[in-house]
Backbone as XML, in Angstrom:
<?xml version="1.0"?>
<chain id="A" units="angstrom">
  <residue number="1" name="MET">
    <atom name="N" x="0.821" y="-1.197" z="0.000"/>
    <atom name="CA" x="0.000" y="0.000" z="0.000"/>
    <atom name="C" x="0.868" y="1.266" z="0.000"/>
  </residue>
  <residue number="2" name="LYS">
    <atom name="N" x="1.967" y="1.228" z="0.788"/>
    <atom name="CA" x="2.853" y="2.382" z="0.834"/>
    <atom name="C" x="3.476" y="2.635" z="-0.530"/>
  </residue>
  <residue number="3" name="LEU">
    <atom name="N" x="3.791" y="1.563" z="-1.249"/>
    <atom name="CA" x="4.398" y="1.679" z="-2.572"/>
    <atom name="C" x="3.437" y="2.364" z="-3.546"/>
  </residue>
  <residue number="4" name="ASN">
    <atom name="N" x="2.161" y="1.999" z="-3.514"/>
    <atom name="CA" x="1.157" y="2.622" z="-4.375"/>
    <atom name="C" x="1.000" y="4.107" z="-4.060"/>
  </residue>
  <residue number="5" name="LYS">
    <atom name="N" x="1.007" y="4.465" z="-2.769"/>
    <atom name="CA" x="0.915" y="5.882" z="-2.386"/>
    <atom name="C" x="2.127" y="6.658" z="-2.898"/>
  </residue>
  <residue number="6" name="PHE">
    <atom name="N" x="3.301" y="6.024" z="-2.844"/>
    <atom name="CA" x="4.518" y="6.676" z="-3.331"/>
    <atom name="C" x="4.405" y="6.969" z="-4.831"/>
  </residue>
  <residue number="7" name="PHE">
    <atom name="N" x="3.956" y="5.967" z="-5.613"/>
    <atom name="CA" x="3.815" y="6.162" z="-7.052"/>
    <atom name="C" x="2.745" y="7.202" z="-7.376"/>
  </residue>
  <residue number="8" name="LEU">
    <atom name="N" x="1.656" y="7.206" z="-6.609"/>
    <atom name="CA" x="0.594" y="8.191" z="-6.816"/>
    <atom name="C" x="1.110" y="9.600" z="-6.537"/>
  </residue>
  <residue number="9" name="CYS">
    <atom name="N" x="1.834" y="9.766" z="-5.432"/>
    <atom name="CA" x="2.398" y="11.087" z="-5.092"/>
    <atom name="C" x="3.414" y="11.525" z="-6.145"/>
  </residue>
  <residue number="10" name="THR">
    <atom name="N" x="4.246" y="10.602" z="-6.590"/>
    <atom name="CA" x="5.231" y="10.915" z="-7.624"/>
    <atom name="C" x="4.540" y="11.340" z="-8.914"/>
  </residue>
  <residue number="11" name="ALA">
    <atom name="N" x="3.500" y="10.625" z="-9.295"/>
    <atom name="CA" x="2.761" y="10.967" z="-10.515"/>
    <atom name="C" x="2.120" y="12.345" z="-10.388"/>
  </residue>
  <residue number="12" name="LEU">
    <atom name="N" x="1.559" y="12.660" z="-9.231"/>
    <atom name="CA" x="0.944" y="13.982" z="-9.028"/>
    <atom name="C" x="1.976" y="15.099" z="-9.098"/>
  </residue>
  <residue number="13" name="VAL">
    <atom name="N" x="3.132" y="14.883" z="-8.496"/>
    <atom name="CA" x="4.195" y="15.895" z="-8.525"/>
    <atom name="C" x="4.688" y="16.101" z="-9.953"/>
  </residue>
  <residue number="14" name="LEU">
    <atom name="N" x="4.918" y="15.022" z="-10.684"/>
    <atom name="CA" x="5.380" y="15.146" z="-12.067"/>
    <atom name="C" x="4.338" y="15.822" z="-12.945"/>
  </residue>
  <residue number="15" name="THR">
    <atom name="N" x="3.071" y="15.543" z="-12.711"/>
    <atom name="CA" x="2.000" y="16.208" z="-13.462"/>
    <atom name="C" x="2.001" y="17.701" z="-13.162"/>
  </residue>
  <residue number="16" name="ALA">
    <atom name="N" x="2.147" y="18.060" z="-11.892"/>
    <atom name="CA" x="2.175" y="19.478" z="-11.519"/>
    <atom name="C" x="3.363" y="20.184" z="-12.157"/>
  </residue>
  <residue number="17" name="ILE">
    <atom name="N" x="4.508" y="19.523" z="-12.187"/>
    <atom name="CA" x="5.689" y="20.115" z="-12.830"/>
    <atom name="C" x="5.444" y="20.286" z="-14.320"/>
  </residue>
  <residue number="18" name="GLY">
    <atom name="N" x="4.859" y="19.279" z="-14.953"/>
    <atom name="CA" x="4.567" y="19.360" z="-16.384"/>
    <atom name="C" x="3.614" y="20.485" z="-16.713"/>
  </residue>
  <residue number="19" name="VAL">
    <atom name="N" x="2.564" y="20.652" z="-15.922"/>
    <atom name="CA" x="1.606" y="21.738" z="-16.139"/>
    <atom name="C" x="2.286" y="23.081" z="-15.931"/>
  </residue>
  <residue number="20" name="SER">
    <atom name="N" x="3.141" y="23.193" z="-14.924"/>
    <atom name="CA" x="3.848" y="24.454" z="-14.670"/>
    <atom name="C" x="4.755" y="24.818" z="-15.827"/>
  </residue>
  <residue number="21" name="CYS">
    <atom name="N" x="5.419" y="23.829" z="-16.404"/>
    <atom name="CA" x="6.330" y="24.094" z="-17.508"/>
    <atom name="C" x="5.601" y="24.628" z="-18.730"/>
  </residue>
  <residue number="22" name="CYS">
    <atom name="N" x="4.341" y="24.262" z="-18.874"/>
    <atom name="CA" x="3.570" y="24.758" z="-20.012"/>
    <atom name="C" x="3.426" y="26.275" z="-19.969"/>
  </residue>
  <residue number="23" name="PHE">
    <atom name="N" x="3.511" y="26.849" z="-18.780"/>
    <atom name="CA" x="3.307" y="28.283" z="-18.636"/>
    <atom name="C" x="4.620" y="29.062" z="-18.558"/>
  </residue>
  <residue number="24" name="LEU">
    <atom name="N" x="5.757" y="28.400" z="-18.771"/>
    <atom name="CA" x="7.041" y="29.077" z="-18.705"/>
    <atom name="C" x="7.313" y="29.935" z="-19.927"/>
  </residue>
  <residue number="25" name="GLU">
    <atom name="N" x="6.626" y="29.659" z="-21.015"/>
    <atom name="CA" x="6.784" y="30.453" z="-22.221"/>
    <atom name="C" x="5.448" y="31.054" z="-22.594"/>
  </residue>
  <residue number="26" name="GLU">
    <atom name="N" x="5.487" y="32.283" z="-22.998"/>
    <atom name="CA" x="4.289" y="32.964" z="-23.453"/>
    <atom name="C" x="4.319" y="32.973" z="-24.971"/>
  </residue>
  <residue number="27" name="SER">
    <atom name="N" x="3.521" y="32.111" z="-25.592"/>
    <atom name="CA" x="3.577" y="31.981" z="-27.040"/>
    <atom name="C" x="2.456" y="32.732" z="-27.750"/>
  </residue>
  <residue number="28" name="VAL">
    <atom name="N" x="1.623" y="33.409" z="-27.010"/>
    <atom name="CA" x="0.563" y="34.193" z="-27.628"/>
    <atom name="C" x="1.176" y="35.479" z="-28.161"/>
  </residue>
  <residue number="29" name="TYR">
    <atom name="N" x="0.837" y="35.818" z="-29.405"/>
    <atom name="CA" x="1.434" y="37.010" z="-29.980"/>
    <atom name="C" x="0.959" y="38.256" z="-29.254"/>
  </residue>
  <residue number="30" name="SER">
    <atom name="N" x="1.824" y="39.225" z="-29.157"/>
    <atom name="CA" x="1.522" y="40.486" z="-28.500"/>
    <atom name="C" x="2.181" y="41.589" z="-29.310"/>
  </residue>
  <residue number="31" name="LYS">
    <atom name="N" x="1.489" y="42.702" z="-29.471"/>
    <atom name="CA" x="2.060" y="43.802" z="-30.249"/>
    <atom name="C" x="3.384" y="44.271" z="-29.671"/>
  </residue>
  <residue number="32" name="LYS">
    <atom name="N" x="3.534" y="44.196" z="-28.357"/>
    <atom name="CA" x="4.787" y="44.664" z="-27.753"/>
    <atom name="C" x="5.953" y="43.727" z="-28.076"/>
  </residue>
  <residue number="33" name="ASP">
    <atom name="N" x="5.657" y="42.468" z="-28.429"/>
    <atom name="CA" x="6.706" y="41.507" z="-28.764"/>
    <atom name="C" x="6.860" y="41.314" z="-30.270"/>
  </residue>
  <residue number="34" name="HIS">
    <atom name="N" x="6.211" y="42.153" z="-31.048"/>
    <atom name="CA" x="6.301" y="42.081" z="-32.509"/>
    <atom name="C" x="7.687" y="42.538" z="-32.944"/>
  </residue>
  <residue number="35" name="LEU">
    <atom name="N" x="8.382" y="41.707" z="-33.707"/>
    <atom name="CA" x="9.718" y="42.065" z="-34.165"/>
    <atom name="C" x="9.710" y="42.680" z="-35.559"/>
  </residue>
  <residue number="36" name="LYS">
    <atom name="N" x="8.991" y="42.024" z="-36.481"/>
    <atom name="CA" x="8.959" y="42.592" z="-37.824"/>
    <atom name="C" x="7.847" y="41.970" z="-38.655"/>
  </residue>
  <residue number="37" name="THR">
    <atom name="N" x="7.468" y="42.706" z="-39.675"/>
    <atom name="CA" x="6.517" y="42.241" z="-40.674"/>
    <atom name="C" x="7.208" y="42.323" z="-42.015"/>
  </residue>
  <residue number="38" name="THR">
    <atom name="N" x="7.116" y="41.241" z="-42.787"/>
    <atom name="CA" x="7.750" y="41.171" z="-44.094"/>
    <atom name="C" x="6.685" y="40.899" z="-45.144"/>
  </residue>
  <residue number="39" name="LYS">
    <atom name="N" x="6.737" y="41.641" z="-46.229"/>
    <atom name="CA" x="5.796" y="41.438" z="-47.324"/>
    <atom name="C" x="6.207" y="40.195" z="-48.106"/>
  </residue>
  <residue number="40" name="ILE">
    <atom name="N" x="5.293" y="39.241" z="-48.224"/>
    <atom name="CA" x="5.535" y="38.046" z="-49.028"/>
    <atom name="C" x="5.163" y="38.338" z="-50.472"/>
  </residue>
  <residue number="41" name="LYS">
    <atom name="N" x="4.004" y="38.942" z="-50.646"/>
    <atom name="CA" x="3.522" y="39.419" z="-51.937"/>
    <atom name="C" x="2.425" y="40.431" z="-51.634"/>
  </residue>
  <residue number="42" name="ASP">
    <atom name="N" x="1.879" y="41.085" z="-52.636"/>
    <atom name="CA" x="0.822" y="42.062" z="-52.387"/>
    <atom name="C" x="-0.308" y="41.423" z="-51.589"/>
  </residue>
  <residue number="43" name="GLY">
    <atom name="N" x="-0.602" y="41.999" z="-50.426"/>
    <atom name="CA" x="-1.700" y="41.531" z="-49.599"/>
    <atom name="C" x="-1.404" y="40.313" z="-48.742"/>
  </residue>
  <residue number="44" name="LEU">
    <atom name="N" x="-0.143" y="39.887" z="-48.638"/>
    <atom name="CA" x="0.223" y="38.740" z="-47.809"/>
    <atom name="C" x="1.529" y="39.043" z="-47.080"/>
  </residue>
  <residue number="45" name="TYR">
    <atom name="N" x="1.511" y="38.833" z="-45.757"/>
    <atom name="CA" x="2.647" y="39.238" z="-44.930"/>
    <atom name="C" x="3.042" y="38.132" z="-43.959"/>
  </residue>
  <residue number="46" name="SER">
    <atom name="N" x="4.296" y="38.167" z="-43.553"/>
    <atom name="CA" x="4.829" y="37.308" z="-42.503"/>
    <atom name="C" x="5.058" y="38.196" z="-41.281"/>
  </residue>
  <residue number="47" name="GLU">
    <atom name="N" x="4.560" y="37.752" z="-40.125"/>
    <atom name="CA" x="4.773" y="38.487" z="-38.874"/>
    <atom name="C" x="5.581" y="37.609" z="-37.932"/>
  </residue>
  <residue number="48" name="ILE">
    <atom name="N" x="6.609" y="38.196" z="-37.320"/>
    <atom name="CA" x="7.456" y="37.459" z="-36.388"/>
    <atom name="C" x="7.345" y="38.098" z="-35.015"/>
  </residue>
  <residue number="49" name="PHE">
    <atom name="N" x="7.119" y="37.247" z="-34.010"/>
    <atom name="CA" x="6.983" y="37.692" z="-32.627"/>
    <atom name="C" x="8.012" y="36.984" z="-31.763"/>
  </residue>
  <residue number="50" name="PHE">
    <atom name="N" x="8.579" y="37.732" z="-30.812"/>
    <atom name="CA" x="9.506" y="37.176" z="-29.837"/>
    <atom name="C" x="8.693" y="36.474" z="-28.761"/>
  </residue>
  <residue number="51" name="ILE">
    <atom name="N" x="9.122" y="35.288" z="-28.335"/>
    <atom name="CA" x="8.431" y="34.571" z="-27.256"/>
    <atom name="C" x="9.176" y="34.826" z="-25.963"/>
  </residue>
  <residue number="52" name="ARG">
    <atom name="N" x="8.464" y="35.365" z="-25.014"/>
    <atom name="CA" x="9.065" y="35.613" z="-23.698"/>
    <atom name="C" x="9.162" y="34.291" z="-22.942"/>
  </residue>
  <residue number="53" name="SER">
    <atom name="N" x="10.317" y="34.055" z="-22.321"/>
    <atom name="CA" x="10.547" y="32.801" z="-21.625"/>
    <atom name="C" x="11.274" y="33.063" z="-20.320"/>
  </residue>
  <residue number="54" name="ILE">
    <atom name="N" x="10.897" y="32.297" z="-19.290"/>
    <atom name="CA" x="11.650" y="32.386" z="-18.042"/>
    <atom name="C" x="12.582" y="31.180" z="-17.898"/>
  </residue>
  <residue number="55" name="LEU">
    <atom name="N" x="12.683" y="30.395" z="-18.960"/>
    <atom name="CA" x="13.624" y="29.282" z="-18.949"/>
    <atom name="C" x="15.049" y="29.830" z="-18.986"/>
  </residue>
  <residue number="56" name="SER">
    <atom name="N" x="15.969" y="29.117" z="-18.406"/>
    <atom name="CA" x="17.348" y="29.605" z="-18.352"/>
    <atom name="C" x="18.238" y="28.940" z="-19.395"/>
  </residue>
  <residue number="57" name="ASP">
    <atom name="N" x="17.656" y="28.538" z="-20.520"/>
    <atom name="CA" x="18.465" y="27.857" z="-21.524"/>
    <atom name="C" x="19.126" y="28.823" z="-22.513"/>
  </residue>
  <residue number="58" name="ASN">
    <atom name="N" x="18.893" y="30.125" z="-22.352"/>
    <atom name="CA" x="19.514" y="31.167" z="-23.171"/>
    <atom name="C" x="19.268" y="30.995" z="-24.665"/>
  </residue>
  <residue number="59" name="VAL">
    <atom name="N" x="18.141" y="30.441" z="-25.035"/>
    <atom name="CA" x="17.785" y="30.278" z="-26.434"/>
    <atom name="C" x="16.618" y="31.202" z="-26.730"/>
  </residue>
  <residue number="60" name="GLU">
    <atom name="N" x="16.815" y="32.070" z="-27.719"/>
    <atom name="CA" x="15.720" y="32.956" z="-28.106"/>
    <atom name="C" x="14.755" y="32.187" z="-28.996"/>
  </residue>
  <residue number="61" name="ARG">
    <atom name="N" x="13.453" y="32.383" z="-28.763"/>
    <atom name="CA" x="12.442" y="31.699" z="-29.546"/>
    <atom name="C" x="11.535" y="32.716" z="-30.223"/>
  </residue>
  <residue number="62" name="TYR">
    <atom name="N" x="11.068" y="32.342" z="-31.409"/>
    <atom name="CA" x="10.225" y="33.229" z="-32.202"/>
    <atom name="C" x="9.047" y="32.443" z="-32.754"/>
  </residue>
  <residue number="63" name="SER">
    <atom name="N" x="7.907" y="33.093" z="-32.856"/>
    <atom name="CA" x="6.743" y="32.507" z="-33.523"/>
    <atom name="C" x="6.477" y="33.293" z="-34.784"/>
  </residue>
  <residue number="64" name="GLU">
    <atom name="N" x="6.116" y="32.570" z="-35.839"/>
    <atom name="CA" x="5.861" y="33.225" z="-37.115"/>
    <atom name="C" x="4.439" y="32.917" z="-37.565"/>
  </residue>
  <residue number="65" name="TYR">
    <atom name="N" x="3.791" y="33.951" z="-38.099"/>
    <atom name="CA" x="2.428" y="33.867" z="-38.604"/>
    <atom name="C" x="2.408" y="34.407" z="-40.030"/>
  </residue>
  <residue number="66" name="ILE">
    <atom name="N" x="1.432" y="33.968" z="-40.815"/>
    <atom name="CA" x="1.163" y="34.619" z="-42.094"/>
    <atom name="C" x="-0.221" y="35.254" z="-41.980"/>
  </residue>
  <residue number="67" name="THR">
    <atom name="N" x="-0.398" y="36.381" z="-42.638"/>
    <atom name="CA" x="-1.656" y="37.101" z="-42.550"/>
    <atom name="C" x="-1.872" y="37.955" z="-43.788"/>
  </residue>
  <residue number="68" name="ASP">
    <atom name="N" x="-3.139" y="38.228" z="-44.049"/>
    <atom name="CA" x="-3.447" y="39.236" z="-45.067"/>
    <atom name="C" x="-3.884" y="40.526" z="-44.380"/>
  </residue>
  <residue number="69" name="SER">
    <atom name="N" x="-3.838" y="40.540" z="-43.055"/>
    <atom name="CA" x="-4.186" y="41.686" z="-42.200"/>
    <atom name="C" x="-5.664" y="42.042" z="-42.238"/>
  </residue>
  <residue number="70" name="VAL">
    <atom name="N" x="-6.465" y="41.263" z="-42.947"/>
    <atom name="CA" x="-7.894" y="41.565" z="-43.036"/>
    <atom name="C" x="-8.741" y="40.351" z="-42.658"/>
  </residue>
  <residue number="71" name="SER">
    <atom name="N" x="-8.500" y="39.223" z="-43.319"/>
    <atom name="CA" x="-9.404" y="38.090" z="-43.141"/>
    <atom name="C" x="-8.813" y="36.882" z="-42.422"/>
  </residue>
  <residue number="72" name="PHE">
    <atom name="N" x="-7.496" y="36.800" z="-42.245"/>
    <atom name="CA" x="-6.943" y="35.646" z="-41.535"/>
    <atom name="C" x="-5.559" y="35.942" z="-40.979"/>
  </residue>
  <residue number="73" name="ARG">
    <atom name="N" x="-5.202" y="35.177" z="-39.951"/>
    <atom name="CA" x="-3.830" y="35.108" z="-39.426"/>
    <atom name="C" x="-3.606" y="33.648" z="-39.086"/>
  </residue>
  <residue number="74" name="LYS">
    <atom name="N" x="-2.566" y="33.040" z="-39.639"/>
    <atom name="CA" x="-2.288" y="31.621" z="-39.454"/>
    <atom name="C" x="-0.937" y="31.436" z="-38.789"/>
  </residue>
  <residue number="75" name="TYR">
    <atom name="N" x="-0.937" y="30.714" z="-37.658"/>
    <atom name="CA" x="0.311" y="30.363" z="-36.985"/>
    <atom name="C" x="1.073" y="29.381" z="-37.865"/>
  </residue>
  <residue number="76" name="ILE">
    <atom name="N" x="2.353" y="29.631" z="-38.054"/>
    <atom name="CA" x="3.181" y="28.784" z="-38.903"/>
    <atom name="C" x="4.080" y="27.861" z="-38.081"/>
  </residue>
  <residue number="77" name="TYR">
    <atom name="N" x="4.895" y="28.452" z="-37.207"/>
    <atom name="CA" x="5.905" y="27.642" z="-36.539"/>
    <atom name="C" x="6.573" y="28.469" z="-35.453"/>
  </residue>
  <residue number="78" name="THR">
    <atom name="N" x="7.082" y="27.790" z="-34.424"/>
    <atom name="CA" x="7.930" y="28.422" z="-33.412"/>
    <atom name="C" x="9.323" y="27.840" z="-33.573"/>
  </residue>
  <residue number="79" name="TYR">
    <atom name="N" x="10.303" y="28.713" z="-33.637"/>
    <atom name="CA" x="11.672" y="28.264" z="-33.871"/>
    <atom name="C" x="12.624" y="29.030" z="-32.979"/>
  </residue>
  <residue number="80" name="ASN">
    <atom name="N" x="13.859" y="28.529" z="-32.871"/>
    <atom name="CA" x="14.850" y="29.191" z="-32.025"/>
    <atom name="C" x="15.873" y="29.927" z="-32.874"/>
  </residue>
  <residue number="81" name="SER">
    <atom name="N" x="16.824" y="30.543" z="-32.210"/>
    <atom name="CA" x="17.787" y="31.398" z="-32.907"/>
    <atom name="C" x="18.729" y="30.630" z="-33.832"/>
  </residue>
  <residue number="82" name="GLY">
    <atom name="N" x="18.751" y="29.308" z="-33.773"/>
    <atom name="CA" x="19.598" y="28.521" z="-34.661"/>
    <atom name="C" x="18.846" y="27.975" z="-35.865"/>
  </residue>
  <residue number="83" name="GLU">
    <atom name="N" x="17.626" y="28.438" z="-36.061"/>
    <atom name="CA" x="16.798" y="27.962" z="-37.168"/>
    <atom name="C" x="16.250" y="29.150" z="-37.951"/>
  </residue>
  <residue number="84" name="TRP">
    <atom name="N" x="15.842" y="28.882" z="-39.175"/>
    <atom name="CA" x="15.214" y="29.900" z="-40.016"/>
    <atom name="C" x="14.004" y="29.286" z="-40.679"/>
  </residue>
  <residue number="85" name="ILE">
    <atom name="N" x="13.055" y="30.132" z="-41.029"/>
    <atom name="CA" x="11.867" y="29.693" z="-41.745"/>
    <atom name="C" x="11.922" y="30.316" z="-43.137"/>
  </residue>
  <residue number="86" name="TYR">
    <atom name="N" x="11.636" y="29.500" z="-44.140"/>
    <atom name="CA" x="11.666" y="29.953" z="-45.526"/>
    <atom name="C" x="10.350" y="29.554" z="-46.168"/>
  </residue>
  <residue number="87" name="GLY">
    <atom name="N" x="9.731" y="30.483" z="-46.887"/>
    <atom name="CA" x="8.482" y="30.196" z="-47.573"/>
    <atom name="C" x="8.641" y="30.330" z="-49.073"/>
  </residue>
  <residue number="88" name="GLU">
    <atom name="N" x="7.946" y="29.473" z="-49.786"/>
    <atom name="CA" x="7.989" y="29.488" z="-51.248"/>
    <atom name="C" x="6.554" y="29.535" z="-51.759"/>
  </residue>
  <residue number="89" name="MET">
    <atom name="N" x="6.223" y="30.567" z="-52.541"/>
    <atom name="CA" x="4.869" y="30.757" z="-53.041"/>
    <atom name="C" x="4.765" y="30.218" z="-54.464"/>
  </residue>
  <residue number="90" name="SER">
    <atom name="N" x="3.756" y="29.380" z="-54.716"/>
    <atom name="CA" x="3.541" y="28.857" z="-56.057"/>
    <atom name="C" x="2.594" y="29.787" z="-56.819"/>
  </residue>
  <residue number="91" name="LYS">
    <atom name="N" x="2.460" y="29.541" z="-58.106"/>
    <atom name="CA" x="1.585" y="30.371" z="-58.940"/>
    <atom name="C" x="0.122" y="30.221" z="-58.556"/>
  </residue>
  <residue number="92" name="ASP">
    <atom name="N" x="-0.248" y="29.067" z="-57.974"/>
    <atom name="CA" x="-1.644" y="28.856" z="-57.587"/>
    <atom name="C" x="-1.903" y="29.220" z="-56.119"/>
  </residue>
  <residue number="93" name="ASP">
    <atom name="N" x="-1.088" y="30.137" z="-55.576"/>
    <atom name="CA" x="-1.249" y="30.674" z="-54.220"/>
    <atom name="C" x="-1.157" y="29.623" z="-53.116"/>
  </residue>
  <residue number="94" name="VAL">
    <atom name="N" x="-0.242" y="28.689" z="-53.259"/>
    <atom name="CA" x="0.058" y="27.744" z="-52.195"/>
    <atom name="C" x="1.429" y="28.117" z="-51.632"/>
  </residue>
  <residue number="95" name="LEU">
    <atom name="N" x="1.453" y="28.379" z="-50.336"/>
    <atom name="CA" x="2.694" y="28.752" z="-49.660"/>
    <atom name="C" x="3.248" y="27.517" z="-48.960"/>
  </residue>
  <residue number="96" name="THR">
    <atom name="N" x="4.458" y="27.103" z="-49.344"/>
    <atom name="CA" x="5.124" y="25.960" z="-48.731"/>
    <atom name="C" x="6.189" y="26.494" z="-47.788"/>
  </residue>
  <residue number="97" name="ILE">
    <atom name="N" x="6.173" y="25.994" z="-46.552"/>
    <atom name="CA" x="7.075" y="26.476" z="-45.510"/>
    <atom name="C" x="8.141" y="25.430" z="-45.223"/>
  </residue>
  <residue number="98" name="TYR">
    <atom name="N" x="9.392" y="25.893" z="-45.162"/>
    <atom name="CA" x="10.531" y="25.033" z="-44.857"/>
    <atom name="C" x="11.252" y="25.572" z="-43.629"/>
  </residue>
  <residue number="99" name="LYS">
    <atom name="N" x="11.793" y="24.660" z="-42.830"/>
    <atom name="CA" x="12.654" y="25.029" z="-41.705"/>
    <atom name="C" x="14.084" y="24.720" z="-42.119"/>
  </residue>
  <residue number="100" name="ILE">
    <atom name="N" x="14.971" y="25.671" z="-41.911"/>
    <atom name="CA" x="16.389" y="25.484" z="-42.206"/>
    <atom name="C" x="17.142" y="25.579" z="-40.879"/>
  </residue>
  <residue number="101" name="SER">
    <atom name="N" x="17.918" y="24.563" z="-40.576"/>
    <atom name="CA" x="18.704" y="24.594" z="-39.344"/>
    <atom name="C" x="20.150" y="24.258" z="-39.677"/>
  </residue>
  <residue number="102" name="GLY">
    <atom name="N" x="21.031" y="24.863" z="-38.922"/>
    <atom name="CA" x="22.458" y="24.642" z="-39.134"/>
    <atom name="C" x="23.086" y="23.981" z="-37.932"/>
  </residue>
  <residue number="103" name="SER">
    <atom name="N" x="24.082" y="23.135" z="-38.185"/>
    <atom name="CA" x="24.804" y="22.495" z="-37.087"/>
    <atom name="C" x="26.287" y="22.406" z="-37.443"/>
  </residue>
  <residue number="104" name="GLN">
    <atom name="N" x="27.100" y="22.473" z="-36.421"/>
    <atom name="CA" x="28.550" y="22.380" z="-36.596"/>
    <atom name="C" x="28.937" y="20.914" z="-36.644"/>
  </residue>
  <residue number="105" name="GLN">
    <atom name="N" x="29.575" y="20.493" z="-37.733"/>
    <atom name="CA" x="30.067" y="19.124" z="-37.853"/>
    <atom name="C" x="31.525" y="19.188" z="-38.283"/>
  </residue>
  <residue number="106" name="SER">
    <atom name="N" x="32.384" y="18.786" z="-37.370"/>
    <atom name="CA" x="33.838" y="18.872" z="-37.575"/>
    <atom name="C" x="34.228" y="20.317" z="-37.845"/>
  </residue>
  <residue number="107" name="ASP">
    <atom name="N" x="34.751" y="20.592" z="-39.031"/>
    <atom name="CA" x="35.232" y="21.934" z="-39.333"/>
    <atom name="C" x="34.290" y="22.708" z="-40.265"/>
  </residue>
  <residue number="108" name="LYS">
    <atom name="N" x="33.051" y="22.254" z="-40.394"/>
    <atom name="CA" x="32.122" y="22.954" z="-41.291"/>
    <atom name="C" x="30.723" y="23.016" z="-40.682"/>
  </residue>
  <residue number="109" name="ILE">
    <atom name="N" x="29.927" y="23.924" z="-41.199"/>
    <atom name="CA" x="28.532" y="24.035" z="-40.792"/>
    <atom name="C" x="27.679" y="23.350" z="-41.845"/>
  </residue>
  <residue number="110" name="VAL">
    <atom name="N" x="26.806" y="22.474" z="-41.390"/>
    <atom name="CA" x="25.933" y="21.723" z="-42.283"/>
    <atom name="C" x="24.504" y="22.223" z="-42.088"/>
  </residue>
  <residue number="111" name="PHE">
    <atom name="N" x="23.834" y="22.508" z="-43.198"/>
    <atom name="CA" x="22.459" y="22.987" z="-43.142"/>
    <atom name="C" x="21.503" y="21.874" z="-43.542"/>
  </residue>
  <residue number="112" name="ASP">
    <atom name="N" x="20.393" y="21.806" z="-42.824"/>
    <atom name="CA" x="19.369" y="20.809" z="-43.089"/>
    <atom name="C" x="18.062" y="21.535" z="-43.377"/>
  </residue>
  <residue number="113" name="THR">
    <atom name="N" x="17.379" y="21.160" z="-44.446"/>
    <atom name="CA" x="16.108" y="21.780" z="-44.813"/>
    <atom name="C" x="14.999" y="20.749" z="-44.675"/>
  </residue>
  <residue number="114" name="THR">
    <atom name="N" x="13.947" y="21.121" z="-43.933"/>
    <atom name="CA" x="12.816" y="20.244" z="-43.696"/>
    <atom name="C" x="11.532" y="20.957" z="-44.071"/>
  </residue>
  <residue number="115" name="LYS">
    <atom name="N" x="10.709" y="20.301" z="-44.872"/>
    <atom name="CA" x="9.405" y="20.878" z="-45.203"/>
    <atom name="C" x="8.509" y="20.773" z="-43.978"/>
  </residue>
  <residue number="116" name="ILE">
    <atom name="N" x="7.905" y="21.902" z="-43.588"/>
    <atom name="CA" x="7.018" y="21.916" z="-42.428"/>
    <atom name="C" x="5.575" y="21.679" z="-42.865"/>
  </residue>
  <residue number="117" name="SER">
    <atom name="N" x="5.104" y="22.498" z="-43.810"/>
    <atom name="CA" x="3.722" y="22.381" z="-44.257"/>
    <atom name="C" x="3.474" y="23.267" z="-45.461"/>
  </residue>
  <residue number="118" name="SER">
    <atom name="N" x="2.276" y="23.130" z="-46.009"/>
    <atom name="CA" x="1.843" y="23.965" z="-47.130"/>
    <atom name="C" x="0.470" y="24.538" z="-46.805"/>
  </residue>
  <residue number="119" name="TYR">
    <atom name="N" x="0.224" y="25.752" z="-47.278"/>
    <atom name="CA" x="-1.042" y="26.432" z="-47.014"/>
    <atom name="C" x="-1.575" y="27.029" z="-48.306"/>
  </residue>
  <residue number="120" name="ASN">
    <atom name="N" x="-2.831" y="26.760" z="-48.577"/>
    <atom name="CA" x="-3.503" y="27.382" z="-49.709"/>
    <atom name="C" x="-4.058" y="28.720" z="-49.225"/>
  </residue>
  <residue number="121" name="ILE">
    <atom name="N" x="-3.526" y="29.795" z="-49.729"/>
    <atom name="CA" x="-3.892" y="31.132" z="-49.259"/>
    <atom name="C" x="-5.373" y="31.423" z="-49.500"/>
  </residue>
  <residue number="122" name="ASN">
    <atom name="N" x="-5.910" y="30.999" z="-50.630"/>
    <atom name="CA" x="-7.329" y="31.229" z="-50.906"/>
    <atom name="C" x="-8.222" y="30.515" z="-49.891"/>
  </residue>
  <residue number="123" name="GLU">
    <atom name="N" x="-7.842" y="29.294" z="-49.472"/>
    <atom name="CA" x="-8.603" y="28.575" z="-48.451"/>
    <atom name="C" x="-8.512" y="29.278" z="-47.103"/>
  </residue>
  <residue number="124" name="LEU">
    <atom name="N" x="-7.330" y="29.790" z="-46.764"/>
    <atom name="CA" x="-7.178" y="30.513" z="-45.503"/>
    <atom name="C" x="-8.071" y="31.749" z="-45.479"/>
  </residue>
  <residue number="125" name="LYS">
    <atom name="N" x="-8.165" y="32.442" z="-46.596"/>
    <atom name="CA" x="-9.037" y="33.622" z="-46.678"/>
    <atom name="C" x="-10.506" y="33.222" z="-46.513"/>
  </residue>
  <residue number="126" name="ARG">
    <atom name="N" x="-10.904" y="32.109" z="-47.139"/>
    <atom name="CA" x="-12.293" y="31.644" z="-47.023"/>
    <atom name="C" x="-12.630" y="31.244" z="-45.592"/>
  </residue>
  <residue number="127" name="GLU">
    <atom name="N" x="-11.695" y="30.551" z="-44.910"/>
    <atom name="CA" x="-11.921" y="30.108" z="-43.547"/>
    <atom name="C" x="-12.016" y="31.278" z="-42.584"/>
  </residue>
  <residue number="128" name="GLY">
    <atom name="N" x="-11.214" y="32.318" z="-42.811"/>
    <atom name="CA" x="-11.285" y="33.538" z="-42.014"/>
    <atom name="C" x="-10.926" y="33.390" z="-40.548"/>
  </residue>
  <residue number="129" name="LYS">
    <atom name="N" x="-10.003" y="32.509" z="-40.211"/>
    <atom name="CA" x="-9.620" y="32.294" z="-38.820"/>
    <atom name="C" x="-8.425" y="33.154" z="-38.432"/>
  </residue>
  <residue number="130" name="PHE">
    <atom name="N" x="-8.451" y="33.624" z="-37.195"/>
    <atom name="CA" x="-7.311" y="34.357" z="-36.641"/>
    <atom name="C" x="-6.737" y="33.532" z="-35.496"/>
  </residue>
  <residue number="131" name="GLU">
    <atom name="N" x="-5.486" y="33.142" z="-35.644"/>
    <atom name="CA" x="-4.808" y="32.368" z="-34.587"/>
    <atom name="C" x="-3.823" y="33.244" z="-33.860"/>
  </residue>
</chain>
């Protein structure tokens, strides 16, 4: 019985720690944390926001959104200072997002590109959601 109580208490403590960690970063965009807006094409923009963190890992984190500033804002990805986000727009208004990360291997830096997702801009406008 004592063993079961120990595991129950341990599980409760770990759950409380896990829930607390969820609140260590503020990932909701805020105008005060807005870093820059970049024009992707006429009527379509990328917005980058700094994420405030009380973690002591010394890694800056950023969230990126795409928006037309009128009918939608779509969360794209959260990345750290060692990564970059690259978007490629097709002729049929599909935006494909890639993550580029660099790592030191021996005496050179190696870059890795990973496709994150694709978004049909016309569908995003029709849906009209703000994230």
